[in-house]
N, C-alpha and C positions, 0 to 999 in steps of 0.2 A: 713267128708265133702268133696265134689268135689273140684277139683282145681277151677273151675268156681266160686263156692260158696265161697271159701276162698278168691278168688280174689274181689269179690263184697264185703264181709264183710270188707276187707281191706280198699276198696275205699269209704264206707260209712263214714269213720272217717276222710277223706281227702278231703280238698277243692279245690285241684288242683292247688294251687297257690304257696305261700311261703313255702319252704319245709326246714325241719331242717334235718341235717344229723342224728340227734338222733332218728328220727321217725322210728318205726318198719315197715318195708315195705316187708318182706319175708315170705310168705307162705312155705308150705311143699315142699321140694325139689323133683323133679320129675327126674329119671335117664333114661338113654337109653344106649342100647348096642351098642359098636362101632363094625367096622367091624373086628377088631382083637379078638373079643370077650370080651374085656375089658369094664367096665361100665364107662361112662362119664356123668356128670351131664349136663343136660339142663336148661339153665338159660337165663333170660333176663336182661340186663343193661338198666335201665330206666334214661334218662338224665334229670337233673334238673339244671337250669330252663328249661323249653319249653312251647309251647303254648302262649297264649295271653299276649301280652305286654301291657303297660299302654296306648298307643296310639291307639291300635286296641279296647281296652275296651272303651275307650272314644267314638270312632266312633260307634260302634255298639250300645251302649247305647243312643247315639244320635239320631239314627234312631228309636229306640224303643220308647224314650220318645216324639219324634216328632209325632210318630203314636198315642200315647196317648193323646197328647195335641191337635193335631189338626185333627186327623181322617185320614182314608184313602181317596184318595191316598196321599202319600209324595213321591216326586221325588228325585232320587239320580243320581248325574252326575258321571258316571263311577261306577264300583263295589266299595262298601264302604270300603271293605278290599278284598284282593285277596284270598278268600277262597269259594268254590263252595256251600258248606253246608250252611255258613252263609247267602250267598246271596240268595238261595232258600228259606231258611226259613224266612227271612224278606220279600221276595216277597209274600209268604203265608199270612203274616200279612197285607200286603197291600202296600208295598214299590215298586215303579217302577223304575228301573235302566235305564238310557238313556246314549248314547254315547256322546251327544252334548247338549249344553245348548238350542239351539233353538227347540229341541224335547219337551221342557217342556211348556205346555200352559201358556200364558199370565197371570200374576198375582198369579200364584201357588206358592207353596213352594218347594225349590231345596236345597238339602243338598250336599256340596262339599265333596269329598271322603277324607279318612285319607291321601291319597298321595299327596294332595295339588293341586292348580290350579295356572294358570299364571294370572296376571292383566287383560289381554284381556277377560278372562272368566268372571271376577268379572264385567267388562264393559258391556258384552253381557247380563249378568243377570239383570243389571241396566236397560238396553235398554228395556227388556220385561218386566219390572216392577215385577221381581220375588222377593220373599221373601226369602232370602238366610240365609242359617246356614252353618258356615264352621267349619267342622270336621277334618281339616287338623291337623295331629299329631303336637304338639307343638315342637317336635325335627325336624321335616321336615320345619316348620316355621322359625326355627332358621337358617337353611341353606339358607332360602328365603332372609332373612335379611343380611346374611353374603354376599350374591350375589349383593344385592342392595348396600350395603356399599362399597364393593371393586370396584364396577361399578362407584359409585359417585367419587371415589378416582383415576378413570381412570386406574386400573389395568385390564390386561388381566387375565381371570378367566379360568382355566382348569378344567373343570367338569367331574369327573371320574363316569362313569355310563353307562347304557345300553339305546341305542336309541330305542324311542318308549314306554319306560316306563312311565307312568303318572307323577311319581315324577320327572323324569328328564326333562319332558316337562314343568312341573310347575316351577321348578328352572331355567330352560334355559329361560323362559318367562319373568322372573324378570329382565334381562339384556341380551337380545338377541344380542346386538351388541359387547359385552365384552366376551361372553362364547364361549369356543370351547370343544366339547364333546370328551373325551378319553376314550375308552370303554376297553382297554387292554393294557398292556405292549408292544404289537406288534405294537400299533399305534403310539407309542411316537417319532419314528423317523420322522414322516410326520407332527408332530405339529410344528407350526410357530407362533410366537408372535411378536407384535409390538416392545416392549421393554423388553428384558431379565432381566432387573433391576426392573420391576414392573409386577410380575406375581405371582399368587397365585393359589393353587389348593383347590377344595371343592369336595365332593362326595354324591353320592346317599347314603341314610342311610342304606340300605340293602344288601351290597355288601359283598364279601369275603374279610375278613381283610387281609389275606396273599397276595392274588392278588392285593388288592389294595395299600398295601405298597410296592409290587414289581413295579407296575406302578409309585408310587411316587419316588421309588428309581431311575428308568429310566429317569423320568422327571428331578429329581435333578441333574443327571449327565449331562444332557444337558441345563439346566437351573441352574446353582449354587445358583442364589439368588432366587430361588422359595420359596415363603413364605407358611407357614401351615395356616390352618384355626384356628382361635382363640380357639377352642375346638374340640373335635373329632365329625366328622359329621356321621361315622357310629354308629348307635344307640347301646345304652347299651344292648338292648335285642338281637338283631343281633350278637353281641360280645360274650354276655354269652352263647347263644345257641351253637355258634361255639366252644368255649372252652370246654363246656361239651362233645360235640362230639369228639373232639381232644382227651380228656382224656379217652374215652371209646373205640375209633376206633380199637386200635391196638388188643384189645381183643375180637373183634367182627367178627364172621364169615360172619355175614349178619346185614346190618344197615338198618332199616325201618324208612322213615321219612314221617310222616302223613302231607300232604299238597297239595296244588293245584299247577298245572304245570306252572300257571302264576304268581306263588308267588315268587319273586326273593330270599327272605331269605330262604324259604324252598328249592328250587332248590340247593342254595349254600351248604346247610347242606349236601346234598347227595354227593356233589363234595368233601367237606371237609372230610367226612367219609372215602371215597376211598383213597383220597390223603394220609390220615394220617393211613392207614393200614387195614381198613375193607375189607374183600375179595369180597364183593359184597354190593350195596346199591340200594333201590328202593324207590320210591316216590309214595304214595296212598292217595287218597282222603278218601277212606272208607276201612274197614277191608274186605269186600267182594272182594276187588281188589287183596288181597293177595293170592298168589300161592302156593300151596303144594310143588311144586318142588324147590321153593326157600329154603326149609329147608333140602335138601338132604346134608347130611355130616355136619350139622351145629349143633353146641352145644350152641354158644352163639349169642344171637340176641340182637341188640342194638335197642332201640326205643326212638324216640324223635319227636318233632313236631314243624313246623314254627309258627312265631308270630303271625298269624292270624287264628290259629286253636283252636276251642273250645276242652275242654279237654274231653268231651264226647266220641269224635271220638278215641281218645288215649285209653280210656277204653276199646272201642270195639275192638281195635287191641289186646290189653293185653288178653282179654277175648278169641279171636280166638287162639292166642298163647298158652294159659293155657289149652285149650281143646286139644291142640296137644303135651301136655307134658312139655310145657315151662311154669311152675307155680312158679319157684323160681324167684323172682323179686328182684335185687338189685339196690339200687339208687346210681347214679353217680351225686354229687352236685358239680357244678362249682361255683355258686354264689346264694345267696338269693336275691329276688327282692321284694321291697315294694312300689315302686313309683306309684302314682295315679295322674291323670291330673283332673282338673276341667273340667266341660261340657262346651261347647261353650256359650257365653254370651246371645245368643238369647233364648237358652233353660232354662238357669238359670233364666233370666228374666220372662219368661212365666210360668215356675214352680213356682216362688216366687208370682206372681200375682195369681195362682191359688190355692196354698196351704198355702199362707200367711207366708211363712219363706224361708230362703235360702236353695237352694239344696245342699246337701252335695256331697263330692266326693264320687264317687262310684266304687265299683269293681263288673264286671260281674260275676254273677253265671255261673260257667263254665257248669253247667248241664241244663242250661235253654234253650238252642237252641236245642230243641228236634223236 
């Protein structure tokens, strides 16, 4: 059987989600000749976990269910998740993505993306008499609530994140008079607060853990009474995917991260890979963006994907690599994930009215976004 056939057979028994280290994942090893005449095995290190997190699952299913319930078009404010393939696929099904609330016709249905929105956006939707469905990731909602709580207690809030990212805009909008954005350790020296005794840090959920902790360290040097958030703001999926890459990176000549350029957590994975020893790292949306020259002198290729990437895109990358001799795939497991979120209450209510029963928690079929 060809390398591609072995790969497809292996994937047919794999749902792309929770992974056990005991699962067999390696087809036949393919060898290549080194420049000195010796033989070195070509292989792929495949990160686990990777791809869809629970918040992305919930958001994508929300749009799909809204289209089923209400028919097209369904409007979505901003990209539902930061992935080119997901957005294009949902557009084909009848979703219309808009940048601002006032682009939605009065009285229509609008879905708020997984990254969250500020209270001002909710007010705009109400003024336009829009039917709203909030697909904000519950872990982002948690950060919003933290911001509101600390603002109510008159703390200065140092929000670590990237200017212009939808999640940062939504969180900052919860308490604009109390929040100061800090994008990196280099910005710490310029930060000023009203009362160094009443200051707390929060963060965007998709950042580099290492860089965020360095920013916090620098902030605490300047403000010794700096309080931590009640629980981790960087989400479990971001952390797990970075840990897996750290475990792999030193053994990789090349790291391929599947994800879109506007996906913060995907971009961070490339950075983490190079910082922890991978000779080279590249971010691609699709397998056809891979370049043959990247494989020059490469024995070990690491493969992972961002938290908004459907598994079928990873499969296509693995097929591309297998066709070029990288058919030996070893799984590197940093954690197992089983978290699922309930759908937004508006979708659950309307599904119950239609079907006569409560909507179950759902996990997206990673092969369905074709």
